[in-house]
C-alpha positions, -999 to +999 in steps of 0.1 A: -006-422-571-007-431-535-024-410-508+005-413-484+039-428-482+049-423-446+059-458-434+075-490-446+040-505-446+029-478-471+059-485-493+053-522-491+017-517-502+029-496-531+054-523-542+027-550-541+003-529-562+031-521-587+040-558-590+004-568-594-001-543-622+032-554-638+023-591-638-012-584-651+003-564-680+028-592-687+000-618-689-013-599-719+022-595-735+036-630-732+012-647-757+022-620-783+059-627-776+053-665-779+035-660-811+063-638-825+091-662-815+103-686-842+126-708-821+105-737-806+124-736-772+119-698-769+082-701-778+078-729-752+097-708-727+074-678-731+043-701-728+057-717-697+064-683-682+029-672-689+016-700-667+041-691-640+031-655-642-006-665-636+005-683-605+026-653-594-006-631-597-024-656-575+004-653-549+001-615-549-036-618-545-031-642-516-008-616-500-033-588-507-061-608-491-040-616-460-034-578-456-070-568-465-055-549-494-070-542-528-042-545-553-062-531-583-062-495-594-025-488-600-007-489-633+030-499-633+044-474-658+078-491-659+062-523-671+040-505-696+072-489-710+091-521-712+062-538-729+058-509-753+095-511-762+091-549-768+060-543-790+080-517-810+108-542-815+083-569-826+069-546-853+103-543-869+112-562-900+138-587-890+150-622-898+136-649-876+169-653-858+174-616-851+138-613-839+143-642-815+175-625-801+155-592-798+127-610-780+151-624-755+167-590-749+132-575-743+122-604-720+154-600-700+148-563-694+114-573-680+128-601-659+154-578-644+127-553-635+107-580-618+137-594-600+144-560-585+108-555-575+103-589-559+136-587-541+127-553-527+092-564-517+104-596-501+129-576-480+102-552-469+079-581-459+108-596-439+115-563-421+078-559-414+077-594-399+053-608-425+070-642-431+042-656-452+043-627-477+081-628-477+081-665-485+056-661-513+076-632-527+108-651-525+092-680-543+083-657-572+118-641-570+134-675-575+112-682-605+120-648-621+158-654-616+155-689-631+136-675-661+163-649-666+190-676-664+172-697-690+168-668-713+205-659-709+216-694-716+194-697-747+208-664-760+245-672-753+244-709-762+228-707-796+202-680-805+226-650-806+250-671-827+222-679-852+214-642-855+249-633-868 
């Protein structure tokens, strides 16, 4: 919980802390998703996104340092819920093909949450005149959108068909 939420600066700080928590939770979940994936391209995609996520955390830390802001101490409940749903799905008995389709569905929910968060935070940074933060946030937003597109293409082009 935040002490105060009176200005756009306060809201921007809240968004940064939420994203930082979300990404740190995701760093722990992605190796499990990669391990559960059976399709080699999906497995590689999760591993690649793990490395991107680590860089995204570094960008958030850079923004936090520039604002003299400690990003620790907050838990993103939305990401915790999305990961919990994904873990529940991964515990189901399913064919390899259906599990891969389910992993993509779970990953896309996470990506959509991140896209929303990074888009909002980047807009706040722009409104506050923090072009450096806005640029870093937009860089991550672009990566999240590209990851979502890749997942979508994998699902539509062959994984969902294999799960029939």
